[in-house]
C-alpha positions in Angstrom: 11.1 -62.7 34.8 14.2 -64.8 35.0 15.6 -65.3 31.5 17.9 -68.0 32.8 15.1 -70.1 34.2 15.9 -73.4 32.4 17.0 -75.2 35.6 17.6 -78.9 35.1 15.3 -80.8 37.3 18.1 -83.2 38.4 20.2 -80.5 40.0 17.4 -78.0 41.0 16.5 -77.9 44.7 13.4 -76.3 46.1 13.9 -73.1 48.2 10.2 -72.3 48.6 7.3 -74.8 48.5 3.5 -74.2 48.3 2.9 -73.3 52.0 5.9 -71.0 52.0 4.6 -69.2 48.8 1.1 -68.8 50.4 2.7 -67.3 53.6 4.8 -64.9 51.6 1.9 -63.7 49.6 -0.1 -63.2 52.8 2.7 -61.1 54.2 3.1 -59.0 51.1 -0.7 -58.4 51.1 -0.5 -57.1 54.6 2.5 -54.9 53.7 0.6 -53.4 50.8 -2.5 -52.6 53.0 -0.2 -51.0 55.6 1.8 -48.9 53.1 -1.3 -48.0 51.0 -3.3 -47.2 54.2 -6.1 -49.5 53.3 -5.5 -50.3 49.6 -8.5 -48.2 48.5 -6.9 -47.1 45.2 -4.7 -50.2 44.6 -4.6 -51.9 41.2 -2.6 -55.1 40.7 -1.0 -55.8 37.3 0.7 -59.1 36.9 3.5 -59.5 34.3 2.9 -62.7 32.2 3.1 -65.5 32.7 3.5 -66.4 36.4 3.3 -62.8 37.6 -0.4 -62.8 36.5 -1.2 -65.8 38.7 0.7 -64.4 41.6 -1.2 -61.0 41.2 -4.5 -62.9 41.2 -3.6 -64.7 44.4 -2.4 -61.4 46.0 -5.7 -59.7 45.0 -7.7 -62.5 46.7 -5.6 -62.1 49.9 -6.1 -58.3 49.8 -9.8 -58.8 49.4 -9.9 -61.0 52.5 -8.0 -58.4 54.5 -9.8 -55.2 53.2 -13.2 -56.8 52.5 -13.4 -55.0 49.2 -12.8 -55.9 45.6 -9.2 -55.3 44.4 -8.9 -54.6 40.6 -6.4 -57.0 39.1 -5.1 -57.3 35.5 -2.1 -58.2 33.4 0.5 -56.2 31.6 2.2 -57.7 28.5 5.7 -56.3 28.1 6.8 -58.3 25.0 7.0 -55.4 22.6 8.8 -53.2 25.2 11.7 -55.5 25.9 15.1 -54.3 24.9 16.2 -57.8 24.0 13.4 -58.4 21.5 15.8 -58.6 18.5 18.1 -60.9 20.4 15.4 -63.4 21.3 13.5 -65.9 19.1 10.0 -64.6 18.2 7.5 -65.0 21.0 3.7 -64.9 21.2 2.2 -61.8 22.7 0.6 -62.2 26.1 -2.5 -60.3 27.0 -2.8 -56.9 28.6 -5.9 -56.6 30.7 -6.5 -53.4 32.5 -9.4 -53.3 35.0 -12.4 -51.3 33.9 -11.7 -48.2 36.0 -8.2 -48.0 34.5 -5.0 -46.9 36.2 -5.1 -43.1 36.1 -4.6 -41.7 39.6 -4.3 -45.1 41.1 -1.5 -46.9 43.0 -0.4 -49.6 40.6 1.4 -52.6 42.1 3.3 -54.5 39.4 3.7 -58.2 40.3 6.3 -60.5 38.9 7.8 -63.9 39.9 11.6 -63.1 39.8 13.5 -59.8 39.9 16.9 -60.3 38.2 18.5 -57.7 36.0 15.6 -55.2 36.2 15.0 -55.1 32.5 11.6 -56.8 32.6 10.4 -54.1 35.1 11.9 -51.3 32.9 9.9 -52.7 30.0 6.8 -52.9 32.2 7.2 -49.2 33.2 7.4 -48.3 29.5 4.2 -50.4 28.8 2.4 -48.8 31.7 3.3 -45.3 30.4 1.4 -46.1 27.2 -1.7 -47.1 29.1 -2.2 -44.3 31.6 -0.9 -42.2 34.4 -0.9 -43.9 37.8 -0.5 -41.9 41.0 2.4 -44.2 41.9 3.9 -47.5 40.8 5.2 -50.1 43.2 6.7 -53.5 42.6 6.0 -56.8 44.3 8.1 -59.9 43.5 8.1 -63.4 44.8 11.9 -63.7 44.6 14.7 -61.1 44.3 17.8 -62.9 43.1 20.1 -59.9 42.8 22.4 -59.0 39.8 20.6 -55.8 38.9 21.7 -54.0 35.7 19.3 -51.1 36.2 18.5 -49.0 39.3 15.2 -50.9 40.1 14.2 -52.1 43.5 11.2 -54.1 44.7 8.9 -52.5 47.3 7.7 -56.0 48.4 9.9 -59.1 48.3 8.8 -62.6 49.2 12.3 -63.9 49.5 15.7 -62.4 48.9 17.8 -65.2 47.3 21.4 -64.2 46.6 22.5 -66.2 43.6 25.5 -66.6 41.3 25.1 -65.9 37.6 25.7 -69.7 37.1 22.6 -70.4 39.1 19.0 -70.5 37.8 15.8 -69.6 39.6 12.6 -71.2 38.3 9.2 -70.4 39.8 6.4 -72.9 39.2 2.8 -72.2 40.0 -0.1 -74.6 40.2 -2.2 -72.8 37.6 0.6 -73.1 34.9 2.9 -75.9 36.1 0.7 -78.2 38.3 2.5 -77.3 41.6 3.9 -74.4 43.6 7.6 -74.2 44.2 10.7 -72.1 43.6 13.7 -74.1 42.4 17.3 -73.1 42.5 19.5 -74.9 40.0 22.8 -74.5 38.1 23.2 -73.8 34.4 25.1 -76.5 32.5 28.6 -75.5 31.5 29.0 -74.5 27.9 31.1 -76.8 25.7 34.7 -76.5 26.7 33.8 -74.4 29.8 34.9 -75.8 33.2 32.4 -75.8 36.1 33.5 -73.5 38.9 
């Protein structure tokens, strides 16, 4: 999840629109089926908020391809974040693990933006408290670079090299009324010159 996602609408430009996002998710679904040799033991867990909606869409696409039900849930990472004491209090999201659990399964974590890697590290910690998957993979809609931890996505919708002054904001219809990925610029802090 991009912690610098407060792009100003006036300077943000779309880099992916609804049809692009649908194509990207279809491609990722096919890649998952290919790598998992049929996706028989795949469980998708979305990271709230937008990762959950992307996981649900990905599950639907996987079901079309494999003609079988794909377990899909959500994984709240709030209490596992290493910046919890630095952030204002936030409401807990829901963790919903499919009925058959995750033990021995291939868990694919789904998130909207991969940035520093800290959200995914928190997700791995949260997952560790829930069960013992056979393997864990990561699918993201956008990889914007600037990793602080040695974490890499297995499935990437779009690699979007950014500067630290730029913001990436993912909007999904279920939460925001439309599907788009916006690239913007953070406003300069008082007394700071724009580059």
